[in-house]
Each structure stands twice: as structure tokens, then as C-alpha cells.
N, C-alpha and C positions, 0 to 999 in steps of 0.2 A: 587258771586258778592263781590269784594274787599276783598277776603279772609275770608268772614264771611258766615256761613250757613244761609239758609232761616229761620230756627228755631231761631237762635240767633238774626237775624235781627228783626224779628217780636216780639220776647220776649223783646228786648230792647225798641221797640216802645211801647209795652204794659206797661212795668214797668215805663217808663217815663211819660206816660199818667196817670197812677195811682198816681205817685208821684206829678204830677201837680195838680190833684184833691185834694190830701191831703193838699198840700201847700195852695191852695185856701181856703179850709175849715179852716185851721189855721189862715189865714189872716182875714177871716170873723169873726171868734171868737174873735180875738184880737181887731179888729175894733169895734165890738159890745160892748166889755168890756170897751173900751176907751170911747165910747159914754155914757155909763151908769155910769161909775165911774169917780172920779177925776183923775188927772194925777198921774201916779205911776212910780216911778223910778225903776232902775234895782234891787237895793237891796231890796226894798219893794216887788217887784214882786217875787224875789227868796224866800224871807221869807214867802210870802203867799203860794207859791207852796210847799215849804218845810213843812209848817204846815199842808197842806192837803195831803202830801205824793205823790206829783205829779212831783217831781224832777226825772230826769233820773239818775239811779245808775251808778256810775263810775265802770269801770272794773279794776281789779287788774293789775297794771302796772309792776309787777316784777315776776320773776320766781324763784322758790326755786331750787338752784343748788347743795347744799350740805346739807346732813343730818349729823350734827356733834354729834347727840345724839344716834347714832346707837350702836348696841351691838357687832359689829364685832371688830376684833383685830385692835388696833391703835398702831402705832410705838411710842416709847418714844421720847420726845422732847430733842434732843441731844444738841441743841443750847441754852437751857435755862440758863445754868450757864456760857456759853462762852461769853467773852467780845470781841465784834467786833471793830477793830480799823481802818479799812480802807475798801473801797468799794471792792466788789467781794471776800471778805474773806470767805464767806459762800454762797453756791448756793443751792437753794431749788428746788427739782424736784418732780413732781407728779408721781404716779405709771404708768400712761400712757406714760409719757416722758421716764421713765426708760425702759418700754417694747419696745418703739420705738427705743431707743438706742441699746438694745440687738438685735433687728431684723436687724438694719442697719449694725451692726458689722459682722453678720454672712452671 
């Protein structure tokens, strides 16, 4: 039916029902808390949650792409003492780009 298997169809229904139940519980908790306590702003709420360890932890938003402290051979910096006077006077290539150039020439 519509390019979706029976299993996926019913699994989607089940997960949405579970999510709705969780959402209702959260709404009830918040409404009960608001009835019992004075009005609380966003910052005060987050401070309260942080002090009780109830904030959701953020995931790391970056990936480590280069390990510059490795023990493998590194080429010397040939441009360190060179004074560049105009654009495209020096072109930097990675080892992958050099390998690709060698492959494309042969």
C-alpha cells in the first residue's frame, strides 16, 4: 500500500501513538507545575532544570578531520620563508589530490 510495507505502516502508527502519550504526560506535568508554582520564565525554568541535572545534553556538532599531532612523516613547510606577492603564486595540494593527478595522467 503506497510503497510502504505492512510492518512499516503499523510501526509508524505504534510510534506515533507512543509519542502522543509521552506528549500528553509532559503537558500534564507542566500544567500541574504551573498550577502549584508561581509563573516561571524560560531562563528560570532552564536554571531549575540545569541545577537538577535535567537538561538534555547537546551532541558534539563537529567532526575531527585532521590529526596534526601524529608521529608519521610530515613534509617541511617550503612556503614559510617565501614572500607571496600576488594571487596564485603558490598552490597547495593534499596528498589525495596529488595521487588523483598521477592517476589521471596515466
